[in-house]
KOLKEMAR-934230 format. One line per field, with one value per residue (C-alpha): x, y, z; residue in three letters. Coordinates in nm, 2 decimals. Each point is the difference from the previous one (the first is absolute). Example, Ala and Ser with C-alpha at 12.3 -4.5 7.8 and 13.67 -1.06 7.14 Angstrom:
2
xx	1.23; 0.14
yy	-0.45; 0.34
zz	0.78; -0.07
r	ALA; SER
# end
This chain:
490
xx	0.28; -0.05; -0.10; -0.38; 0.03; 0.27; -0.21; -0.16; -0.20; 0.09; -0.21; 0.22; -0.17; 0.19; -0.03; 0.25; 0.01; -0.33; 0.09; -0.28; -0.27; -0.25; -0.33; -0.21; -0.09; -0.30; 0.04; -0.27; -0.24; 0.21; 0.25; 0.36; 0.30; 0.04; 0.13; -0.35; -0.07; 0.37; -0.02; -0.33; 0.17; 0.30; -0.23; -0.21; 0.31; 0.13; -0.33; -0.01; 0.37; 0.17; 0.35; -0.03; 0.27; -0.03; 0.31; 0.05; 0.30; 0.06; -0.14; -0.30; 0.04; -0.06; -0.27; -0.30; -0.08; -0.07; 0.35; 0.16; -0.20; 0.11; 0.35; -0.07; -0.14; -0.35; 0.14; 0.16; -0.33; -0.19; 0.27; -0.03; -0.36; 0.10; 0.24; 0.27; 0.22; 0.31; 0.09; 0.32; 0.07; -0.01; 0.17; -0.30; 0.01; 0.29; -0.18; -0.07; 0.36; 0.18; -0.05; -0.37; -0.01; 0.16; -0.27; -0.27; 0.15; -0.08; -0.36; -0.03; -0.15; 0.17; 0.36; 0.19; 0.30; 0.30; 0.33; 0.22; -0.07; 0.27; 0.17; 0.32; 0.21; -0.04; -0.19; -0.28; -0.33; -0.29; -0.26; -0.03; 0.15; -0.24; -0.30; -0.06; -0.37; -0.11; -0.33; -0.14; 0.34; 0.17; 0.27; -0.04; 0.30; -0.06; 0.29; -0.04; 0.21; 0.04; 0.30; 0.16; -0.11; -0.36; 0.06; 0.13; -0.19; 0.25; 0.26; -0.15; 0.14; 0.37; -0.02; -0.20; 0.14; -0.12; 0.11; 0.13; -0.13; -0.17; 0.33; 0.03; -0.37; 0.05; 0.29; -0.20; -0.28; 0.26; 0.13; -0.34; -0.11; 0.33; -0.03; -0.35; -0.01; 0.09; -0.34; -0.17; -0.16; -0.28; -0.06; 0.19; -0.15; 0.19; -0.22; 0.16; -0.06; 0.24; -0.21; -0.12; 0.30; 0.24; -0.18; 0.07; 0.36; 0.03; -0.17; 0.26; 0.29; -0.14; 0.17; -0.27; 0.16; -0.12; -0.35; -0.19; -0.34; -0.18; 0.07; -0.29; 0.09; -0.11; 0.12; -0.06; -0.38; 0.01; -0.33; 0.06; -0.23; 0.24; 0.33; 0.33; 0.21; 0.37; 0.26; -0.30; -0.14; -0.35; 0.02; -0.32; -0.14; -0.36; -0.01; -0.07; -0.26; -0.28; -0.19; 0.15; 0.19; 0.24; -0.08; 0.23; -0.15; 0.31; 0.05; 0.33; 0.21; 0.11; 0.24; 0.20; -0.09; -0.12; -0.31; -0.18; -0.25; -0.16; -0.25; 0.01; -0.26; -0.08; -0.34; -0.20; -0.13; -0.36; -0.33; -0.09; 0.25; 0.13; -0.22; 0.05; 0.17; -0.23; 0.22; 0.29; -0.24; -0.09; 0.37; 0.05; -0.32; 0.13; 0.33; -0.18; -0.25; 0.29; 0.19; -0.31; -0.02; 0.36; 0.02; -0.34; 0.07; 0.01; 0.35; -0.08; -0.19; 0.18; -0.13; -0.03; 0.11; 0.38; 0.17; 0.32; -0.04; 0.37; 0.30; 0.23; -0.15; -0.09; -0.34; -0.26; 0.01; 0.38; 0.02; -0.24; 0.18; 0.35; -0.11; -0.15; 0.34; 0.21; -0.21; -0.04; 0.36; 0.18; 0.16; 0.10; -0.09; -0.19; 0.07; -0.29; 0.02; -0.27; -0.04; -0.10; -0.34; -0.19; -0.33; -0.08; -0.24; -0.10; -0.29; -0.17; -0.10; 0.29; -0.05; 0.30; -0.05; 0.03; 0.32; 0.16; -0.09; 0.13; 0.32; 0.07; 0.37; 0.06; 0.37; 0.21; 0.12; 0.37; 0.12; 0.31; 0.22; 0.03; 0.20; -0.17; 0.25; -0.08; -0.37; 0.03; 0.19; -0.25; -0.29; 0.18; 0.03; -0.37; -0.08; 0.23; -0.11; -0.09; -0.29; -0.17; 0.08; -0.22; 0.26; -0.12; 0.21; -0.05; -0.17; -0.07; -0.27; 0.14; -0.12; -0.09; 0.29; 0.20; -0.05; 0.15; -0.05; 0.15; 0.03; -0.01; 0.12; 0.31; 0.05; 0.03; -0.12; -0.14; -0.09; 0.11; -0.12; -0.09; -0.25; 0.03; 0.38; 0.26; 0.13; 0.35; 0.22; 0.17; -0.31; -0.09; -0.37; -0.18; -0.16; -0.24; 0.02; -0.21; 0.22; -0.03; 0.12; 0.27; 0.14; -0.02; 0.13; 0.24; -0.29; -0.25; 0.24; 0.33; 0.19; 0.17; -0.12; 0.35; 0.01; -0.31; 0.14; 0.30; -0.24; -0.13; -0.14; -0.34; -0.26; -0.35; -0.25; -0.31; -0.04; -0.34; -0.05; -0.36; -0.07; 0.14; -0.22; -0.31; 0.05; 0.07; -0.31; -0.21; 0.10; -0.02; -0.34; -0.10; 0.36; 0.03; 0.27; -0.08; 0.34; 0.23; 0.31; 0.27; 0.13; -0.07; 0.10; 0.05
yy	-1.86; 0.34; 0.00; 0.05; 0.14; 0.25; 0.31; 0.06; 0.29; 0.17; 0.28; 0.21; 0.24; 0.26; 0.28; 0.23; 0.27; -0.10; 0.19; -0.14; 0.12; -0.25; 0.18; 0.10; 0.36; 0.14; 0.21; 0.08; -0.22; -0.31; -0.18; 0.02; -0.20; -0.18; -0.35; -0.16; 0.07; -0.05; -0.35; -0.05; 0.08; -0.22; -0.29; 0.06; -0.02; -0.30; -0.18; 0.11; -0.06; -0.33; 0.15; 0.31; 0.14; 0.31; 0.20; 0.30; 0.23; 0.14; 0.26; -0.19; 0.19; 0.36; 0.25; -0.12; 0.01; -0.38; -0.06; 0.25; -0.12; -0.37; 0.07; -0.19; -0.32; 0.10; 0.06; -0.34; -0.17; 0.19; -0.08; -0.37; 0.01; 0.16; -0.30; 0.15; -0.26; 0.20; 0.34; 0.21; 0.25; 0.37; 0.27; 0.05; -0.37; 0.10; 0.30; -0.20; -0.13; -0.29; -0.23; 0.06; -0.06; -0.34; -0.07; 0.11; -0.24; -0.29; 0.12; 0.00; -0.30; 0.11; 0.02; 0.33; 0.03; 0.23; -0.07; 0.27; 0.07; -0.17; -0.01; 0.19; -0.23; -0.32; 0.12; -0.24; 0.09; 0.12; -0.14; -0.26; 0.17; -0.15; -0.22; -0.26; -0.07; -0.30; 0.03; -0.21; -0.16; 0.34; 0.13; 0.37; 0.17; 0.32; 0.20; 0.28; 0.31; 0.31; 0.24; 0.19; 0.34; -0.11; -0.19; 0.30; -0.10; -0.28; 0.26; -0.03; -0.35; -0.03; -0.38; 0.01; 0.06; 0.00; 0.05; 0.34; 0.08; -0.11; -0.15; -0.23; -0.09; -0.10; -0.22; -0.17; -0.07; -0.15; -0.23; -0.14; -0.04; -0.18; -0.23; -0.11; -0.01; -0.37; -0.06; 0.09; 0.32; 0.09; 0.36; 0.25; 0.30; 0.27; 0.12; 0.33; 0.29; 0.26; 0.24; 0.01; 0.19; -0.22; -0.31; 0.12; 0.07; -0.35; -0.16; 0.16; -0.16; -0.35; -0.26; -0.14; -0.35; 0.02; -0.04; 0.27; 0.03; 0.28; 0.25; 0.07; 0.29; 0.25; 0.29; 0.29; -0.04; 0.03; -0.03; -0.13; -0.08; -0.24; -0.17; 0.17; -0.25; 0.03; -0.25; -0.21; -0.02; 0.14; 0.22; 0.06; 0.15; 0.03; 0.35; -0.01; -0.13; -0.24; 0.21; -0.21; -0.32; -0.08; -0.30; -0.18; -0.26; -0.18; -0.29; -0.17; -0.20; -0.28; -0.14; 0.32; 0.13; 0.34; 0.21; -0.09; 0.28; 0.21; 0.27; 0.22; 0.24; 0.17; -0.12; 0.25; -0.16; 0.12; -0.15; -0.03; -0.27; -0.13; -0.21; 0.05; -0.25; -0.01; -0.21; 0.25; 0.29; -0.17; 0.00; 0.36; 0.10; -0.17; 0.20; 0.32; -0.03; -0.02; 0.30; 0.22; 0.05; 0.11; 0.20; 0.16; 0.31; 0.35; 0.16; 0.34; 0.19; 0.18; 0.32; -0.19; -0.33; 0.01; -0.17; -0.19; -0.06; -0.07; -0.10; 0.22; 0.34; 0.21; -0.10; 0.13; -0.31; -0.02; 0.36; -0.07; -0.32; 0.16; 0.31; -0.22; -0.18; 0.32; 0.20; -0.29; -0.11; 0.33; -0.03; 0.26; -0.21; -0.33; -0.18; -0.26; -0.29; 0.05; -0.37; -0.02; 0.15; -0.28; 0.16; 0.27; 0.19; 0.02; 0.17; 0.22; -0.23; -0.21; -0.33; -0.17; -0.28; 0.26; 0.14; -0.35; -0.08; 0.33; -0.02; -0.36; 0.03; 0.06; 0.06; 0.19; 0.34; 0.09; 0.36; 0.05; 0.31; 0.11; 0.31; 0.22; -0.11; -0.37; 0.07; 0.16; -0.30; -0.24; 0.18; 0.01; -0.38; -0.03; 0.20; -0.18; -0.09; -0.37; 0.12; 0.16; -0.29; -0.23; -0.17; -0.11; 0.25; 0.14; 0.34; 0.22; 0.24; 0.32; 0.16; 0.36; 0.25; -0.18; 0.14; -0.13; 0.10; -0.25; 0.02; -0.35; 0.10; 0.19; -0.21; 0.32; 0.09; 0.34; 0.07; -0.18; 0.18; -0.08; 0.22; 0.26; 0.02; -0.16; -0.31; 0.05; -0.29; -0.01; 0.00; -0.33; -0.09; -0.25; -0.23; -0.28; -0.33; -0.31; -0.30; -0.16; 0.31; 0.06; -0.35; 0.06; 0.36; -0.12; -0.11; 0.28; 0.29; -0.11; 0.06; -0.23; -0.03; 0.05; 0.34; 0.11; -0.15; 0.24; 0.29; -0.16; -0.32; -0.10; -0.09; -0.14; 0.27; -0.23; -0.37; 0.04; 0.26; -0.10; 0.05; 0.35; 0.07; -0.15; 0.22; 0.32; -0.05; -0.07; 0.34; 0.20; -0.02; 0.15; -0.01; 0.11; 0.05; 0.28; 0.08; -0.26; 0.21; -0.19; -0.19; 0.17; -0.19; 0.20
zz	-2.94; 0.16; 0.36; 0.01; 0.36; -0.09; 0.04; 0.34; 0.13; 0.33; 0.16; 0.23; 0.23; 0.21; 0.25; 0.17; 0.26; 0.16; 0.32; 0.21; -0.25; 0.13; -0.03; -0.30; -0.08; -0.17; -0.32; -0.25; 0.20; -0.04; 0.22; -0.10; 0.14; 0.33; 0.06; 0.00; -0.36; -0.09; 0.15; -0.18; -0.33; 0.07; 0.09; -0.31; -0.23; 0.18; -0.06; -0.37; -0.10; 0.05; 0.06; 0.22; 0.23; 0.22; 0.11; 0.22; -0.07; 0.35; 0.25; 0.14; 0.32; 0.13; -0.09; 0.21; 0.37; -0.02; -0.11; 0.24; 0.31; -0.05; -0.14; -0.32; 0.16; -0.12; -0.35; -0.01; 0.11; -0.28; -0.25; 0.10; -0.11; -0.33; -0.04; -0.22; -0.16; 0.06; 0.16; 0.00; 0.28; -0.05; 0.20; 0.23; 0.10; 0.23; 0.16; 0.32; 0.01; -0.18; 0.29; 0.00; -0.37; 0.05; 0.26; -0.25; -0.26; 0.24; 0.01; -0.38; -0.18; -0.32; -0.11; 0.05; -0.22; -0.01; -0.17; 0.15; 0.37; 0.21; 0.34; -0.03; 0.22; -0.21; -0.30; 0.07; -0.18; 0.22; -0.24; -0.26; -0.31; -0.25; -0.04; -0.27; -0.05; -0.20; -0.18; -0.29; -0.06; -0.01; 0.23; 0.07; 0.17; 0.21; 0.13; 0.26; -0.03; 0.22; -0.01; 0.28; -0.14; 0.07; 0.32; 0.20; 0.31; 0.07; 0.08; 0.35; 0.02; -0.04; -0.04; -0.32; -0.34; -0.36; -0.35; -0.07; -0.35; -0.32; -0.13; 0.30; -0.03; -0.36; 0.09; 0.27; -0.25; -0.23; 0.27; 0.09; -0.37; -0.09; 0.31; -0.08; -0.38; 0.02; 0.16; -0.33; 0.13; -0.25; 0.11; 0.22; 0.19; 0.18; 0.29; 0.09; 0.23; -0.13; -0.21; -0.37; -0.14; 0.19; -0.13; -0.35; 0.08; 0.15; -0.31; -0.22; 0.20; -0.02; -0.22; -0.24; 0.06; 0.36; -0.12; 0.20; -0.17; 0.20; 0.28; 0.24; 0.22; 0.27; 0.22; -0.24; -0.01; -0.38; -0.19; -0.36; -0.29; -0.17; 0.09; -0.06; -0.20; 0.06; -0.13; -0.11; 0.35; 0.09; 0.31; 0.19; 0.32; 0.14; 0.15; 0.37; 0.24; -0.09; -0.26; -0.28; -0.07; -0.29; -0.22; -0.24; -0.23; -0.14; -0.24; 0.09; -0.25; 0.24; -0.26; -0.03; 0.35; -0.11; -0.07; -0.32; 0.05; 0.28; 0.08; 0.31; 0.15; 0.32; 0.13; 0.21; 0.33; 0.00; 0.10; -0.37; -0.08; 0.34; 0.23; 0.38; 0.22; 0.30; 0.22; -0.04; 0.07; 0.34; 0.10; -0.10; 0.19; 0.31; -0.01; -0.09; 0.29; 0.24; -0.15; -0.03; 0.38; 0.03; -0.32; -0.01; 0.21; -0.15; 0.00; -0.16; -0.25; -0.28; -0.15; -0.32; -0.16; -0.02; -0.30; -0.08; -0.38; -0.08; 0.20; -0.21; 0.07; 0.31; 0.13; 0.25; 0.21; -0.01; 0.13; 0.29; 0.11; -0.02; 0.19; 0.27; 0.05; -0.02; 0.25; 0.24; 0.01; 0.01; -0.35; -0.24; -0.30; -0.05; -0.32; -0.02; -0.24; -0.26; -0.03; 0.36; -0.10; -0.16; -0.09; -0.25; 0.23; 0.37; 0.18; 0.06; 0.29; 0.10; 0.19; 0.15; -0.26; -0.28; 0.16; 0.03; -0.36; -0.12; 0.21; 0.09; 0.07; 0.37; 0.00; 0.26; -0.11; 0.02; 0.04; -0.20; -0.04; -0.36; -0.13; -0.25; -0.27; 0.07; 0.00; -0.35; -0.13; 0.15; -0.17; -0.33; 0.03; 0.08; -0.31; -0.24; -0.36; 0.08; 0.21; -0.29; -0.23; 0.21; 0.21; 0.35; 0.19; 0.35; 0.02; 0.30; 0.13; 0.16; 0.33; 0.01; -0.02; -0.27; -0.35; -0.33; -0.36; -0.24; -0.38; -0.14; -0.34; 0.11; 0.32; 0.20; 0.34; -0.06; 0.36; 0.32; 0.32; 0.36; 0.18; -0.28; 0.01; -0.24; 0.16; 0.16; -0.12; 0.34; 0.22; 0.16; -0.02; 0.23; -0.26; 0.07; -0.20; 0.05; 0.10; -0.34; -0.18; 0.27; -0.07; -0.37; -0.04; -0.27; -0.22; 0.09; 0.02; -0.15; 0.32; 0.24; 0.36; 0.12; -0.16; 0.20; 0.32; -0.02; 0.07; 0.32; 0.13; -0.15; 0.26; 0.01; 0.08; -0.01; -0.02; -0.18; -0.27; -0.04; 0.37; -0.04; -0.31; 0.17; 0.31; -0.20; -0.23; 0.31; 0.15; -0.32; -0.16; -0.34; -0.14; -0.36; -0.27; -0.24; -0.15; -0.16; -0.01; 0.19; -0.31; -0.33; -0.31; -0.32
r	UNK; UNK; UNK; UNK; UNK; UNK; UNK; UNK; UNK; UNK; UNK; UNK; UNK; UNK; UNK; UNK; UNK; UNK; UNK; UNK; UNK; UNK; UNK; UNK; UNK; UNK; UNK; UNK; UNK; UNK; UNK; UNK; UNK; UNK; UNK; UNK; UNK; UNK; UNK; UNK; UNK; UNK; UNK; UNK; UNK; UNK; UNK; UNK; UNK; UNK; UNK; UNK; UNK; UNK; UNK; UNK; UNK; UNK; UNK; UNK; UNK; UNK; UNK; UNK; UNK; UNK; UNK; UNK; UNK; UNK; UNK; UNK; UNK; UNK; UNK; UNK; UNK; UNK; UNK; UNK; UNK; UNK; UNK; UNK; UNK; UNK; UNK; UNK; UNK; UNK; UNK; UNK; UNK; UNK; UNK; UNK; UNK; UNK; UNK; UNK; UNK; UNK; UNK; UNK; UNK; UNK; UNK; UNK; UNK; UNK; UNK; UNK; UNK; UNK; UNK; UNK; UNK; UNK; UNK; UNK; UNK; UNK; UNK; UNK; UNK; UNK; UNK; UNK; UNK; UNK; UNK; UNK; UNK; UNK; UNK; UNK; UNK; UNK; UNK; UNK; UNK; UNK; UNK; UNK; UNK; UNK; UNK; UNK; UNK; UNK; UNK; UNK; UNK; UNK; UNK; UNK; UNK; UNK; UNK; UNK; UNK; UNK; UNK; UNK; UNK; UNK; UNK; UNK; UNK; UNK; UNK; UNK; UNK; UNK; UNK; UNK; UNK; UNK; UNK; UNK; UNK; UNK; UNK; UNK; UNK; UNK; UNK; UNK; UNK; UNK; UNK; UNK; UNK; UNK; UNK; UNK; UNK; UNK; UNK; UNK; UNK; UNK; UNK; UNK; UNK; UNK; UNK; UNK; UNK; UNK; UNK; UNK; UNK; UNK; UNK; UNK; UNK; UNK; UNK; UNK; UNK; UNK; UNK; UNK; UNK; UNK; UNK; UNK; UNK; UNK; UNK; UNK; UNK; UNK; UNK; UNK; UNK; UNK; UNK; UNK; UNK; UNK; UNK; UNK; UNK; UNK; UNK; UNK; UNK; UNK; UNK; UNK; UNK; UNK; UNK; UNK; UNK; UNK; UNK; UNK; UNK; UNK; UNK; UNK; UNK; UNK; UNK; UNK; UNK; UNK; UNK; UNK; UNK; UNK; UNK; UNK; UNK; UNK; UNK; UNK; UNK; UNK; UNK; UNK; UNK; UNK; UNK; UNK; UNK; UNK; UNK; UNK; UNK; UNK; UNK; UNK; UNK; UNK; UNK; UNK; UNK; UNK; UNK; UNK; UNK; UNK; UNK; UNK; UNK; UNK; UNK; UNK; UNK; UNK; UNK; UNK; UNK; UNK; UNK; UNK; UNK; UNK; UNK; UNK; UNK; UNK; UNK; UNK; UNK; UNK; UNK; UNK; UNK; UNK; UNK; UNK; UNK; UNK; UNK; UNK; UNK; UNK; UNK; UNK; UNK; UNK; UNK; UNK; UNK; UNK; UNK; UNK; UNK; UNK; UNK; UNK; UNK; UNK; UNK; UNK; UNK; UNK; UNK; UNK; UNK; UNK; UNK; UNK; UNK; UNK; UNK; UNK; UNK; UNK; UNK; UNK; UNK; UNK; UNK; UNK; UNK; UNK; UNK; UNK; UNK; UNK; UNK; UNK; UNK; UNK; UNK; UNK; UNK; UNK; UNK; UNK; UNK; UNK; UNK; UNK; UNK; UNK; UNK; UNK; UNK; UNK; UNK; UNK; UNK; UNK; UNK; UNK; UNK; UNK; UNK; UNK; UNK; UNK; UNK; UNK; UNK; UNK; UNK; UNK; UNK; UNK; UNK; UNK; UNK; UNK; UNK; UNK; UNK; UNK; UNK; UNK; UNK; UNK; UNK; UNK; UNK; UNK; UNK; UNK; UNK; UNK; UNK; UNK; UNK; UNK; UNK; UNK; UNK; UNK; UNK; UNK; UNK; UNK; UNK; UNK; UNK; UNK; UNK; UNK; UNK; UNK; UNK; UNK; UNK; UNK; UNK; UNK; UNK; UNK; UNK; UNK; UNK; UNK; UNK; UNK; UNK; UNK; UNK; UNK; UNK; UNK; UNK; UNK; UNK; UNK
# end
């Protein structure tokens, strides 16, 4: 006789890259996003659906003054009230240091998983690699994956290691699945933070016998309208922030331990379909009232609102910030990480809170010596084809004086000048790099740190790039960017 309880429904909700997006915003006279309505929706679904799980695919931290002021402790307390069933770490979870992340894990009332971070000396894992959740007689296996290409921040800590690439990640998934198949796992979820394209690449490398059913990812902030199905595995991501949540409604065949059927959609978090969580609002209001006093001062007034619409083009805001660092620190050139700027616009009136939200990464700046020939090769690497194909690559904003015209079709640098003159391949330039980008020049620029050190010893020229920008903007009112002519793409 066929098992009457063979088919069971699972509702799987998921978020990623929330980046401290705690507060709702008003658009078209209705509230959008924020953790209060996000929590309200999750609680509503939990009440309506018998078997509901909520997972977060990394990057809870960074992006708000509430998170920055309390170094993630406030975020963990807010996440505790959201009560996710399982969370994997993202690259920004390590922004306050790996040791601090381990402390934050102790504050969390939910499991944080990661299968590939380890201590180099004895290969001991830093986190629980997986989590098996039992619900309605089903065993759901979650595995957390993060590759070294994403976790560049750990290069600050020589004791921490991780998997090198997608191939090793796939092998690690296979080890875990093979080890726990004997427990009659009904459903397997990879909870990753490596990027949407990389998730698809990973799915293609998985052996179907391992039984991975879905991949829920993050990192690339990808908005999708339907899952990408690779190797029979649906791959999904829920954009960024708290404006939406991903929802799977899945029927599981518990005899064959596989998906019988599923639907997936992205649910907008709006006041129309998401009730508010008033208790969570009280907690956020408490934190906000404390930060408002410190972060409410006016820094500057721009001549107009300055924008940063894309991280892979020259932007108004990128030019102002890179100029501030170049001029204040005595550099020839500042190459500012585009991803350091986290908002699409700023101003015209800039409060300190606005500045911190726009530029949350308060790294030291290193001055390195770079020859003209090396600089050209570095910029060629930055402008490689993967950038335009949608890969999550590093990109940089130029300070005033550097001028590049690049033809994407022919892959030629049509113009390469500094202060109006062709760049001399032998000349040494004093170039500013944020600490993260200095530690990862191989990834961002395709050059080894040792090759730069041959030109002269790098040195820290400020321990706080945001302090420098804050001071510069305070002393230079009504700044503007009228011409975007430092990096012209043909």
